[in-house]
N, C-alpha and C positions, 0 to 999 in steps of 0.2 A: 903833402907833407904827411908821413907814417903819423896814426895816433897815440896815441901812448896803450903801454901792455896793458894787456886786461890782469888781475887780480883774482881770480873766479872768489877763492877760501876771501878775502876780502868784501867780497859786496853785503849790503844785510840789505835781506829782504824778509818778509812778514811768512811766517812759518805756515799760516793758517787762512783762509777766508771761510764766507759763508757767502752762499744762494738764497733763493725764497726757502728753499728749503730743508740742503745741504750746507754742514760740513764740511769742507773736503782742507786735512790737511795733513802734514809730513809724519811719519813712520813714530812710534815712541815704543821705547821696550815695552816688549808685556801684550803689541798687538800680534799677535801670531795663531795667539787661539783664536779669536774674530776671525782672519784670515783664512787660519786652514777648516771654518766652519763651513764657512764660505766657499773652498776649491771641493769637499765633500759633498758640499748642497750641487754644487753645478757642476762636476767633471765633465759629465758625460755633453755640456755644451760647449765646451771650456775644449775640450779634447783635441778637436782638430783646427786648433789655432793657436792654444797657447801650447810652450814648452814643458812650464814648467806642470800639464797638467795629463802630461803625458800617463803617470800614474800616480796615484795619492800619495802626496807628500807627510812625513809623519808633522806632529805635533814641534821639533827640534828645525824638521826645515822649512817651517812656516817662519818659527820663531826666527832662527837666522836668515830668512828673509828680510825680514822686518830692518832686524837688527842693522844685516848688509845696508839696505835701504838708508837708515835715518844718518848712518856714519856717510854717506854718497851724498844725503842733503847738504848734510853740513859742510862735506868736501864741495859742494855746489856742482862735481861731474855729472848726475844725473839727481832728478827731482821728482821720485813714485812719493805720490800721496793716496792717503786712506779717503774714502768716502764712510760720508755716515749721517744717517736720518739727523737732521737737527730735532724733531719732537720726541721721539725714543730712544737714538741714540746707537741702532742699531746698523751693522756696517752691513755697505749695501755692498761694494766694488771699489778697484783701483783706477787713479786716470795719472796722472802727471805729467811731465816732461822728460826727453830725453835723447838721447845725440847731440848733444849740447856743443853748439858751436858759440862759444860767447864773443869770442874778435867779431862774427859778423852778426852776431843776436839770432841764431836759429836754432828751433826746436825742434823736436819730433814731440805729437801728445801720441798715448795708448789710451784704452781700456779696457774694462772686464766688467761684467755686474753679476751680483746674483740671479741664481735663479729665480727666485722665488720675488727679486723686486725687479727683474724685467718688464720690459712695455709699460714704463711708468713714465717713462718721459726724464729718468734720472739722471744717464749717462749723457743725455745731450745736454741736460743742465750746467753737468758737471761739466764737461767740453765745453759749454760757452763761460763757466767760469773759469778752468784752468786758461784759458784764450787773454780773457780780463785780465786775469792775475798776470799773463806773460807779458800783454801791451803794459799796463798800468805796473808794474813792479821790477820788469828784467827786461820795459825798455827793450821789447820783441820784434824785428823788420821781419822776421819770416818764420810760422807755425805751417807743421804739416804731420797729414794725416796719412800712412802708410797701410793697404791691407792687403789679404788675402782679395784677386779679383772675384774669388771663389765665396765670400764671405760678405755673401749680402746684407747679412744685419750690420756689418760695422761701415759698410760705404755708407746707409743709409743716416747711419749718426753723421758724420763728416756732411753729407748732402742735409744734413735738416739741421747742425753745424753751422752750414752756409760757407764751407770751404769750398773751392773750386779745384773740380778735375782739373789737374797740370796734365795728365797723362797717365798710358797706364806702360808698364814696363813686362816685354813681351817675356813669360817664362824667366824669369828672372831670381825665384824666391825657389826653393826645393821645401813641400808640406809637410805640418806633419804626417799625411797622406806617403810619403815617400816621393807622391808625384813632384812634377815643374808646375808651379802656379804664374799664372800675369801679377804682379803687383799692379794695383791703382796707387798714384800719389795725389793726397789734395793739399789745398794749400789755403793757404788766409798770408795776404802781405802786404805790408806799410801801405801804402799809399792808396792801396787799390781797395782794398777789403775791408781797410782798419783805417 
């Protein structure tokens, strides 16, 4: 028996959640300045891995990203979320859920952090929060993290967050350096990791 079709636009779920130290929320109009400042601070660290960091985006580019992310969140096609410190309100980075498959309830999470906030466990905390949000609010069956086989820091976040390495796709992705990279595929699956 086929299940009833899901209409993503009709799904109701919160636009934010909190962890011990963080507020993670959907983007809002006007968030572009904070995102742009963090990219500027972190450009060299982001450049090897992130397409948007190949050159410094303008303030307008960052605001456009935020506004498009807001619309995509509302349409339920992609759930980018911004990470802020609860105490001082400082913008820390981005996470969220993309490559959304509502029928299978499968999602991929990604993340980046501003340089001055790295090494404090914020991204692992945010990823754990995103996973809990996806399980609790979105009835996730599978959540993936994919990263370059050369991105040891991203892989370490996946491992600290309790994801299992499903496999390595050999030479499957062209990196920002123009070379082919292996892709590591980590996952948490309902009934196994949660």
